[in-house]
C-alpha positions in Angstrom: -32.1 18.2 4.4 -30.9 21.5 2.7 -29.5 19.8 -0.4 -30.3 16.6 -2.4 -27.3 14.2 -2.5 -26.9 11.5 -5.2 -26.7 8.6 -3.0 -28.8 5.5 -2.0 -27.1 4.9 1.1 -29.5 5.6 3.9 -26.7 5.7 6.6 -24.8 8.3 4.5 -28.0 10.4 4.1 -28.8 10.2 7.7 -25.2 11.2 8.7 -25.4 14.2 6.4 -28.7 15.4 7.6 -27.6 15.1 11.1 -24.5 17.2 10.4 -26.5 19.8 8.8 -28.8 20.2 11.8 -25.7 21.2 13.9 -24.9 24.8 14.3 -21.0 24.5 14.2 -19.5 25.4 11.0 -17.1 22.4 11.1 -19.9 19.9 10.7 -21.4 21.8 7.7 -18.0 21.4 6.2 -18.0 17.7 6.8 -21.5 17.3 5.6 -20.6 19.1 2.3 -17.5 16.9 1.9 -19.6 13.7 2.7 -22.2 14.8 0.0 -19.7 14.5 -2.9 -19.9 11.6 -5.1 -18.1 8.6 -4.0 -14.9 8.9 -6.0 -14.5 12.6 -4.8 -15.0 11.7 -1.0 -11.9 11.9 1.0 -9.7 8.7 1.4 -7.0 9.4 4.0 -4.2 7.0 5.0 -2.9 6.6 8.5 0.4 8.0 7.3 -1.5 11.2 6.4 -2.9 11.5 9.9 0.4 10.6 11.4 1.9 13.6 9.5 -0.6 16.3 10.4 -2.0 15.4 13.8 -0.7 16.3 17.2 -0.9 13.9 20.2 -4.3 14.2 21.9 -6.0 15.8 18.9 -9.4 14.8 17.4 -9.2 14.1 13.6 -12.4 14.0 11.3 -12.2 12.3 7.9 -15.2 13.1 5.8 -14.9 9.7 4.0 -12.8 6.8 4.7 -9.6 6.0 6.6 -7.2 3.5 5.1 -4.6 1.5 6.8 -1.7 2.4 4.7 1.1 3.6 6.9 1.7 3.8 10.7 0.1 5.9 13.4 2.3 6.4 16.4 0.3 9.2 17.9 -2.4 9.1 20.6 -5.2 10.7 18.4 -9.0 10.1 18.3 -10.2 9.6 14.6 -13.9 9.9 13.4 -14.8 8.9 10.0 -17.7 7.7 8.0 -15.8 4.5 7.2 -12.5 3.0 7.9 -10.7 -0.2 7.0 -10.3 -2.8 9.7 -6.5 -2.3 9.7 -7.0 1.4 10.2 -9.3 0.8 13.0 -7.0 -1.5 14.7 -4.0 0.8 14.4 -6.0 3.9 15.6 -7.2 1.8 18.7 -3.8 0.8 19.8 -3.0 4.4 20.8 -6.3 6.3 20.5 -9.9 5.7 19.7 -11.9 5.4 16.5 -15.4 6.4 16.2 -18.0 7.1 13.5 -18.9 10.7 12.7 -22.3 10.5 14.2 -20.9 9.3 17.6 -18.4 12.3 17.7 -21.3 14.7 16.9 -23.3 13.4 19.7 -20.3 13.7 21.9 -19.2 17.2 20.7 -22.0 19.0 18.9 -20.1 22.3 19.0 -17.3 20.7 17.0 -14.7 22.2 19.4 -11.0 21.2 19.1 -11.7 19.1 15.9 -9.5 19.1 12.8 -10.9 18.0 9.4 -8.4 16.1 7.3 -9.3 15.2 3.7 
């Protein structure tokens, strides 16, 4: 791992390390944001995703997705964490996945938008 992060969460460290091993700049950016202290990590509401996303888009949240608001678009959302209500709403139209799963599926980071 290139940088030492102040976290004892082994899953978070593993995710950051995996992202840093990728060549795509988008994954380096996501790793940097995940490495922030917890209170500075992104928390994005569904209403935020609804406002910025286009149908069919893949959104990455380098933090947690919260269930406040509505999501009426068909989008795929990847995040480190999500509330149950956020996961349920995302799954009604699109797909929720964890960041590691998206990286395995799309190591080049093509057609991915980071929302923070």
